[in-house]
N, CA, C and O of each residue as an XYZ file, in Angstrom:
684
protein
N     123.524    108.103    130.429
C     122.490    107.246    130.972
C     121.465    108.065    131.756
O     120.269    107.784    131.687
N     121.918    109.066    132.493
C     121.004    109.890    133.289
C     120.051    110.646    132.381
O     118.870    110.787    132.698
N     120.561    111.140    131.242
C     119.710    111.865    130.300
C     118.630    110.944    129.728
O     117.472    111.341    129.599
N     119.014    109.722    129.390
C     118.053    108.755    128.873
C     116.987    108.459    129.928
O     115.799    108.389    129.616
N     117.415    108.290    131.160
C     116.487    108.014    132.263
C     115.505    109.180    132.430
O     114.310    108.958    132.628
N     115.994    110.395    132.352
C     115.125    111.570    132.497
C     114.127    111.660    131.348
O     112.947    111.931    131.574
N     114.589    111.434    130.114
C     113.687    111.447    128.955
C     112.601    110.395    129.108
O     111.425    110.655    128.852
N     113.012    109.196    129.531
C     112.067    108.101    129.680
C     111.041    108.417    130.774
O     109.843    108.221    130.572
N     111.496    108.897    131.911
C     110.586    109.233    133.002
C     109.603    110.323    132.584
O     108.434    110.291    132.969
N     110.073    111.277    131.805
C     109.186    112.333    131.313
C     108.109    111.758    130.392
O     106.948    112.162    130.453
N     108.510    110.810    129.538
C     107.532    110.154    128.657
C     106.492    109.383    129.472
O     105.292    109.498    129.224
N     106.949    108.617    130.421
C     106.033    107.824    131.244
C     105.078    108.746    131.991
O     103.870    108.512    132.011
N     105.611    109.772    132.592
C     104.783    110.701    133.362
C     103.744    111.387    132.479
O     102.586    111.522    132.871
N     104.153    111.817    131.298
C     103.263    112.577    130.415
C     102.236    111.708    129.690
O     101.125    112.164    129.419
N     102.592    110.469    129.376
C     101.751    109.694    128.458
C     101.186    108.395    129.015
O     100.430    107.717    128.320
N     101.523    108.032    130.225
C     101.058    106.768    130.771
C      99.536    106.668    130.773
O      98.990    105.665    130.312
N      98.849    107.669    131.273
C      97.384    107.580    131.365
C      96.740    107.530    129.984
O      95.757    106.815    129.791
N      97.277    108.278    129.018
C      96.742    108.232    127.653
C      96.936    106.842    127.041
O      96.032    106.303    126.402
N      98.113    106.279    127.244
C      98.376    104.934    126.712
C      97.474    103.896    127.366
O      96.980    102.985    126.702
N      97.262    104.038    128.674
C      96.395    103.079    129.345
C      94.968    103.180    128.814
O      94.332    102.153    128.577
N      94.451    104.390    128.623
C      93.093    104.551    128.086
C      92.978    103.909    126.713
O      91.998    103.224    126.420
N      93.983    104.133    125.875
C      93.955    103.547    124.531
C      94.038    102.018    124.606
O      93.318    101.317    123.895
N      94.914    101.512    125.464
C      95.052    100.061    125.611
C      93.748     99.454    126.126
O      93.320     98.402    125.651
N      93.125    100.109    127.084
C      91.860     99.601    127.615
C      90.788     99.622    126.537
O      89.975     98.702    126.447
N      90.784    100.661    125.724
C      89.833    100.721    124.617
C      90.066     99.557    123.653
O      89.112     98.990    123.121
N      91.325     99.203    123.430
C      91.638     98.103    122.521
C      91.217     96.744    123.075
O      90.649     95.929    122.349
N      91.491     96.497    124.350
C      91.352     95.141    124.887
C      90.189     94.955    125.857
O      89.783     93.821    126.116
N      89.651     96.033    126.394
C      88.504     95.976    127.312
C      88.774     95.134    128.558
O      87.865     94.506    129.102
N      90.010     95.125    128.997
C      90.379     94.374    130.194
C      91.498     95.145    130.885
O      92.563     95.368    130.310
N      91.238     95.550    132.131
C      92.178     96.405    132.854
C      93.559     95.764    133.005
O      94.575     96.413    132.758
N      93.597     94.509    133.405
C      94.905     93.880    133.647
C      95.676     93.679    132.338
O      96.894     93.857    132.309
N      94.988     93.313    131.266
C      95.663     93.159    129.972
C      96.151     94.522    129.481
O      97.250     94.634    128.937
N      95.333     95.553    129.674
C      95.735     96.903    129.272
C      96.978     97.348    130.041
O      97.891     97.941    129.466
N      97.008     97.060    131.340
C      98.187     97.410    132.143
C      99.428     96.676    131.637
O     100.508     97.258    131.544
N      99.262     95.386    131.308
C     100.385     94.615    130.771
C     100.871     95.187    129.442
O     102.075     95.282    129.202
N      99.936     95.565    128.588
C     100.309     96.149    127.296
C     101.093     97.438    127.474
O     102.088     97.670    126.787
N     100.645     98.268    128.392
C     101.344     99.534    128.639
C     102.746     99.262    129.179
O     103.706     99.921    128.778
N     102.867     98.291    130.089
C     104.186     97.941    130.620
C     105.117     97.453    129.511
O     106.272     97.870    129.430
N     104.604     96.568    128.661
C     105.411     96.065    127.542
C     105.782     97.192    126.582
O     106.891     97.230    126.048
N     104.853     98.092    126.376
C     105.105     99.229    125.491
C     106.252    100.075    126.032
O     107.167    100.436    125.292
N     106.199    100.386    127.313
C     107.264    101.203    127.895
C     108.592    100.440    127.959
O     109.657    101.046    127.839
N     108.539     99.143    128.142
C     109.769     98.346    128.117
C     110.423     98.428    126.739
O     111.627     98.663    126.633
N     109.633     98.234    125.690
C     110.173     98.346    124.328
C     110.629     99.776    124.038
O     111.636     99.988    123.363
N     109.892    100.743    124.545
C     110.272    102.141    124.331
C     111.624    102.438    124.991
O     112.461    103.135    124.416
N     111.829    101.910    126.191
C     113.096    102.111    126.878
C     114.256    101.552    126.049
O     115.296    102.193    125.900
N     114.058    100.357    125.521
C     115.116     99.703    124.734
C     115.477    100.485    123.483
O     116.630    100.475    123.051
N     114.493    101.165    122.898
C     114.775    101.871    121.636
C     114.564    103.380    121.753
O     114.269    104.047    120.762
N     114.713    103.907    122.947
C     114.499    105.335    123.179
C     115.435    106.204    122.343
O     115.072    107.313    121.950
N     116.616    105.709    122.079
C     117.573    106.482    121.284
C     117.102    106.676    119.844
O     117.576    107.581    119.157
N     116.179    105.840    119.382
C     115.678    105.984    118.010
C     114.601    107.058    117.897
O     114.208    107.422    116.789
N     114.117    107.570    119.031
C     113.126    108.647    119.022
C     113.846    109.973    118.846
O     114.402    110.529    119.793
N     113.825    110.470    117.615
C     114.554    111.706    117.307
C     113.759    112.951    117.688
O     114.343    113.947    118.116
N     112.446    112.908    117.540
C     111.607    114.076    117.771
C     110.658    113.792    118.937
O     109.777    112.940    118.832
N     110.840    114.499    120.028
C     110.017    114.292    121.224
C     108.539    114.568    120.942
O     107.669    114.004    121.606
N     108.247    115.427    119.963
C     106.849    115.744    119.630
C     106.134    114.531    119.028
O     104.904    114.469    119.040
N     106.884    113.585    118.512
C     106.302    112.384    117.906
C     106.194    111.236    118.910
O     105.833    110.121    118.534
N     106.497    111.492    120.160
C     106.543    110.430    121.168
C     105.201    109.719    121.327
O     105.160    108.493    121.430
N     104.125    110.464    121.347
C     102.813    109.847    121.557
C     102.469    108.896    120.412
O     102.028    107.772    120.651
N     102.665    109.334    119.192
C     102.406    108.466    118.035
C     103.319    107.251    118.061
O     102.890    106.134    117.774
N     104.565    107.477    118.404
C     105.551    106.405    118.476
C     105.126    105.359    119.507
O     105.185    104.160    119.235
N     104.701    105.807    120.680
C     104.286    104.880    121.728
C     102.997    104.151    121.365
O     102.850    102.968    121.675
N     102.069    104.835    120.717
C     100.829    104.175    120.296
C     101.133    103.094    119.267
O     100.534    102.019    119.296
N     102.049    103.371    118.372
C     102.445    102.370    117.381
C     103.050    101.150    118.076
O     102.743    100.013    117.718
N     103.896    101.381    119.053
C     104.489    100.272    119.811
C     103.388     99.492    120.522
O     103.398     98.261    120.517
N     102.445    100.196    121.129
C     101.361     99.543    121.847
C     100.509     98.694    120.904
O     100.147     97.568    121.243
N     100.192     99.220    119.739
C      99.404     98.456    118.764
C     100.145     97.189    118.345
O      99.536     96.128    118.207
N     101.442     97.296    118.145
C     102.228     96.119    117.764
C     102.304     95.108    118.899
O     102.269     93.900    118.665
N     102.408     95.603    120.125
C     102.411     94.707    121.282
C     101.082     93.966    121.375
O     101.046     92.770    121.664
N     100.004     94.678    121.131
C      98.695     94.029    121.156
C      98.611     92.960    120.073
O      98.073     91.881    120.318
N      99.125     93.235    118.895
C      99.121     92.245    117.813
C      99.967     91.039    118.195
O      99.604     89.906    117.880
N     101.085     91.267    118.866
C     101.945     90.158    119.299
C     101.220     89.226    120.269
O     101.464     88.019    120.287
N     100.336     89.797    121.065
C      99.547     88.978    121.985
C      98.810     87.878    121.240
O      98.751     86.738    121.702
N      98.256     88.215    120.099
C      97.474     87.257    119.333
C      98.357     86.305    118.546
O      97.932     85.201    118.207
N      99.573     86.718    118.257
C     100.510     85.814    117.605
C     100.948     84.729    118.576
O     101.132     83.575    118.191
N     101.112     85.108    119.835
C     101.586     84.165    120.846
C     100.492     83.215    121.306
O     100.740     82.029    121.522
N      99.287     83.738    121.452
C      98.223     82.933    122.040
C      96.908     83.279    121.361
O      96.562     84.451    121.215
N      96.196     82.275    120.959
C      94.889     82.483    120.348
C      93.842     82.445    121.455
O      93.618     81.397    122.060
N      93.205     83.572    121.720
C      92.194     83.642    122.763
C      90.849     83.177    122.227
O      90.536     83.401    121.058
N      90.057     82.533    123.068
C      88.727     82.127    122.607
C      87.857     83.351    122.361
O      87.920     84.333    123.101
N      87.046     83.278    121.312
C      86.156     84.387    120.992
C      85.087     84.494    122.076
O      84.745     83.509    122.730
N      84.579     85.683    122.250
C      83.524     85.898    123.231
C      84.045     86.016    124.638
O      83.280     85.882    125.594
N      85.329     86.263    124.790
C      85.893     86.398    126.121
C      85.380     87.664    126.801
O      85.334     87.743    128.028
N      85.004     88.629    126.015
C      84.401     89.846    126.548
C      83.298     90.272    125.588
O      83.288     89.893    124.417
N      82.403     91.041    126.091
C      81.282     91.514    125.296
C      81.282     93.035    125.352
O      81.001     93.620    126.399
N      81.598     93.680    124.226
C      81.679     95.141    124.195
C      80.383     95.789    124.648
O      80.407     96.768    125.394
N      79.266     95.261    124.210
C      77.998     95.880    124.587
C      77.763     95.768    126.080
O      77.167     96.663    126.679
N      78.222     94.678    126.698
C      78.079     94.542    128.141
C      78.944     95.576    128.859
O      78.517     96.146    129.863
N      80.141     95.821    128.361
C      81.014     96.835    128.956
C      80.372     98.206    128.830
O      80.351     98.986    129.782
N      79.855     98.485    127.663
C      79.223     99.782    127.444
C      77.973     99.903    128.304
O      77.671    100.994    128.787
N      77.233     98.805    128.511
C      76.021     98.820    129.338
C      76.328     99.244    130.771
O      75.462     99.791    131.454
N      77.541     98.999    131.224
C      77.909     99.337    132.585
C      78.093    100.833    132.790
O      78.297    101.274    133.921
N      78.025    101.615    131.733
C      78.225    103.054    131.841
C      77.050    103.752    132.510
O      77.203    104.857    133.031
N      75.894    103.129    132.504
C      74.726    103.717    133.148
C      73.996    104.671    132.231
O      74.593    105.358    131.403
N      72.671    104.694    132.405
C      71.839    105.565    131.569
C      70.771    106.206    132.436
O      69.590    105.891    132.293
N      71.164    107.094    133.325
C      70.229    107.683    134.267
C      69.339    108.751    133.652
O      68.169    108.855    134.019
N      69.857    109.535    132.741
C      69.036    110.574    132.138
C      69.155    110.500    130.621
O      69.900    109.682    130.083
N      68.421    111.351    129.952
C      68.375    111.288    128.484
C      69.753    111.504    127.854
O      70.100    110.838    126.879
N      70.526    112.416    128.400
C      71.859    112.667    127.830
C      72.746    111.433    127.965
O      73.445    111.056    127.024
N      72.713    110.807    129.142
C      73.493    109.589    129.325
C      73.016    108.489    128.382
O      73.821    107.710    127.873
N      71.714    108.427    128.153
C      71.176    107.432    127.234
C      71.672    107.681    125.814
O      72.018    106.743    125.096
N      71.705    108.953    125.415
C      72.194    109.286    124.072
C      73.671    108.961    123.938
O      74.097    108.419    122.919
N      74.457    109.289    124.960
C      75.880    108.952    124.939
C      76.074    107.445    124.888
O      76.909    106.937    124.140
N      75.301    106.748    125.683
C      75.359    105.289    125.715
C      75.036    104.718    124.333
O      75.731    103.829    123.842
N      73.987    105.233    123.722
C      73.571    104.768    122.396
C      74.679    105.019    121.371
O      74.995    104.149    120.560
N      75.271    106.236    121.417
C      76.335    106.574    120.469
C      77.571    105.708    120.698
O      78.200    105.272    119.734
N      77.923    105.455    121.934
C      79.066    104.595    122.227
C      78.834    103.178    121.699
O      79.760    102.536    121.204
N      77.605    102.701    121.806
C      77.287    101.385    121.256
C      77.445    101.378    119.737
O      77.967    100.418    119.171
N      76.999    102.438    119.080
C      77.127    102.510    117.621
C      78.601    102.553    117.222
O      79.001    101.896    116.261
N      79.400    103.311    117.941
C      80.833    103.378    117.639
C      81.474    102.007    117.870
O      82.276    101.547    117.057
N      81.117    101.358    118.978
C      81.675    100.040    119.289
C      81.263     98.999    118.254
O      81.975     98.018    118.041
N      80.118     99.211    117.611
C      79.645     98.233    116.632
C      80.238     98.444    115.239
O      80.054     97.607    114.354
N      80.948     99.559    115.039
C      81.616     99.773    113.745
C      82.698     98.719    113.549
O      83.300     98.251    114.516
N      82.940     98.355    112.317
C      84.052     97.455    112.012
C      85.352     98.119    112.472
O      85.487     99.340    112.407
N      86.290     97.321    112.930
C      87.533     97.848    113.494
C      88.257     98.794    112.548
O      88.874     99.757    113.000
N      88.195     98.540    111.238
C      88.912     99.411    110.296
C      88.307    100.807    110.234
O      88.978    101.747    109.807
N      87.058    100.961    110.648
C      86.421    102.279    110.702
C      86.487    102.861    112.114
O      86.679    104.064    112.288
N      86.329    102.011    113.106
C      86.297    102.461    114.497
C      87.642    103.022    114.943
O      87.698    104.072    115.584
N      88.721    102.327    114.607
C      90.034    102.721    115.112
C      90.464    104.109    114.633
O      90.875    104.918    115.465
N      90.393    104.425    113.341
C      90.777    105.781    112.940
C      89.835    106.845    113.509
O      90.267    107.958    113.810
N      88.557    106.509    113.657
C      87.603    107.470    114.213
C      87.951    107.793    115.666
O      87.940    108.958    116.065
N      88.257    106.775    116.448
C      88.639    106.977    117.851
C      89.930    107.796    117.931
O      90.040    108.710    118.749
N      90.894    107.469    117.087
C      92.156    108.215    117.107
C      91.937    109.682    116.774
O      92.612    110.549    117.330
N      91.003    109.971    115.877
C      90.758    111.361    115.500
C      89.898    112.080    116.531
O      90.227    113.186    116.959
N      88.796    111.450    116.927
C      87.829    112.130    117.793
C      88.314    112.215    119.240
O      88.242    113.280    119.852
N      88.806    111.111    119.790
C      89.215    111.109    121.193
C      90.633    111.627    121.410
O      90.911    112.300    122.402
N      91.523    111.307    120.476
C      92.925    111.661    120.663
C      93.316    112.920    119.911
O      94.345    113.523    120.216
N      92.519    113.326    118.939
C      92.787    114.553    118.211
C      93.883    114.445    117.174
O      94.477    115.455    116.798
N      94.166    113.235    116.700
C      95.199    113.067    115.691
C      94.706    113.524    114.323
O      93.522    113.407    114.006
N      95.622    114.040    113.526
C      95.320    114.417    112.147
C      95.312    113.149    111.286
O      95.765    112.089    111.718
N      94.795    113.278    110.076
C      94.767    112.112    109.188
C      96.188    111.643    108.868
O      96.424    110.444    108.721
N      97.115    112.561    108.761
C      98.509    112.183    108.499
C      99.071    111.371    109.664
O      99.728    110.351    109.456
N      98.810    111.828    110.891
C      99.290    111.103    112.065
C      98.623    109.730    112.159
O      99.276    108.740    112.493
N      97.332    109.674    111.867
C      96.617    108.398    111.914
C      97.181    107.439    110.872
O      97.343    106.248    111.136
N      97.478    107.963    109.692
C      98.037    107.095    108.653
C      99.397    106.545    109.081
O      99.729    105.404    108.761
N     100.182    107.341    109.798
C     101.466    106.854    110.312
C     101.258    105.793    111.395
O     101.919    104.755    111.391
N     100.343    106.062    112.314
C     100.098    105.131    113.419
C      99.578    103.799    112.901
O     100.043    102.737    113.315
N      98.608    103.862    111.990
C      97.982    102.635    111.492
C      98.717    102.031    110.296
O      98.357    100.970    109.786
N      99.758    102.743    109.870
C     100.557    102.307    108.723
C      99.679    102.099    107.487
O      99.726    101.063    106.824
N      98.875    103.131    107.208
C      97.983    103.130    106.051
C      98.244    104.361    105.203
O      98.822    105.342    105.672
N      97.820    104.302    103.968
C      97.864    105.447    103.080
C      96.921    106.520    103.633
O      95.867    106.188    104.175
N      97.281    107.786    103.506
C      96.454    108.882    104.020
C      95.055    108.858    103.391
O      94.064    109.096    104.081
N      94.971    108.573    102.088
C      93.664    108.510    101.429
C      92.795    107.381    101.989
O      91.575    107.521    102.086
N      93.421    106.278    102.352
C      92.689    105.170    102.969
C      92.104    105.608    104.300
O      90.952    105.305    104.611
N      92.906    106.324    105.088
C      92.429    106.821    106.379
C      91.256    107.778    106.168
O      90.248    107.690    106.869
N      91.383    108.685    105.211
C      90.303    109.633    104.951
C      89.029    108.915    104.517
O      87.933    109.296    104.929
N      89.160    107.890    103.697
C      88.002    107.109    103.257
C      87.358    106.400    104.437
O      86.134    106.394    104.569
N      88.168    105.808    105.287
C      87.631    105.084    106.439
C      86.948    106.034    107.418
O      85.911    105.697    107.990
N      87.521    107.211    107.613
C      86.884    108.200    108.478
C      85.549    108.650    107.890
O      84.563    108.783    108.614
N      85.517    108.882    106.587
C      84.283    109.276    105.919
C      83.211    108.204    106.092
O      82.064    108.508    106.421
N      83.590    106.954    105.870
C      82.629    105.853    105.976
C      82.149    105.658    107.412
O      80.977    105.359    107.644
N      83.050    105.826    108.367
C      82.657    105.704    109.781
C      81.636    106.775    110.143
O      80.619    106.483    110.771
N      81.907    108.003    109.751
C      80.966    109.099    110.031
C      79.637    108.881    109.323
O      78.575    109.157    109.879
N      79.704    108.387    108.101
C      78.479    108.136    107.331
C      77.641    107.062    108.020
O      76.423    107.204    108.132
N      78.279    106.001    108.477
C      77.549    104.941    109.171
C      76.908    105.463    110.455
O      75.774    105.109    110.779
N      77.643    106.307    111.185
C      77.085    106.887    112.410
C      75.933    107.833    112.085
O      74.907    107.827    112.766
N      76.105    108.637    111.052
C      75.047    109.571    110.638
C      73.788    108.804    110.248
O      72.687    109.170    110.658
N      73.945    107.750    109.463
C      72.796    106.936    109.061
C      72.112    106.316    110.282
O      70.883    106.265    110.342
N      72.885    105.851    111.238
C      72.316    105.250    112.449
C      71.557    106.296    113.261
O      70.490    106.007    113.802
N      72.100    107.505    113.349
C      71.433    108.590    114.081
C      70.116    108.945    113.404
O      69.092    109.098    114.069
N      70.143    109.077    112.078
C      68.924    109.414    111.344
C      67.879    108.316    111.506
O      66.697    108.612    111.678
N      68.292    107.076    111.455
C      67.364    105.961    111.621
C      66.785    105.956    113.036
O      65.597    105.694    113.222
N      67.618    106.244    114.025
C      67.163    106.290    115.412
C      66.152    107.419    115.611
O      65.167    107.247    116.329
N      66.387    108.564    114.985
C      65.457    109.683    115.100
C      64.118    109.339    114.463
O      63.070    109.743    114.968
N      64.139    108.599    113.362
C      62.892    108.183    112.712
C      62.122    107.225    113.615
O      60.900    107.325    113.726
N      62.824    106.304    114.257
C      62.187    105.357    115.168
C      61.568    106.110    116.357
O      60.438    105.825    116.753
N      62.310    107.064    116.921
C      61.777    107.853    118.019
C      60.555    108.650    117.592
O      59.596    108.786    118.352
N      60.593    109.179    116.365
C      59.463    109.942    115.840
C      58.216    109.078    115.735
O      57.116    109.543    116.036
N      58.369    107.843    115.317
C      57.230    106.932    115.207
C      56.696    106.530    116.575
O      55.493    106.330    116.743
N      57.595    106.412    117.557
C      57.173    106.020    118.901
C      56.381    107.140    119.580
O      55.438    106.876    120.327
N      56.768    108.390    119.317
C      56.117    109.526    119.961
C      55.035    110.150    119.085
O      54.308    111.035    119.538
N      54.923    109.703    117.846
C      54.012    110.313    116.889
C      52.673    109.741    116.990
O      51.773    110.141    116.252
């Protein structure tokens, strides 16, 4: 029991902040994100013995967190429009040109369809490989690669269009 407790505490210590950031990205609500992380660690504690490879702990916990988030919607149907992603992103502030560009890019990423946004965030922010993303999202690796390609293409097209608009404004 002591060994299990030590393994669990090490997981919580090492991955709590990463899980909270991911949960907050998913739900855009601090208290719901905290609840999701708590539920995730509760489920992880119950099935900690099934974690054979400690190196896979982060992927394992993210998978649990994603399933917990899905369970939320199975239990209760929330009214649409409870939060506004663009309003959350607007709170980031745009004091200088770099902040404005970051703000603009974050809005474009937030506006991607979830099937493109989620693998992109997992790769860009978390540094997961396509194989790891396919395991986390329970998708075929080729599907993940296609979705990543399409997400990047949509962002590239938006950037090019934005540059053309800026060129016309200053031209």
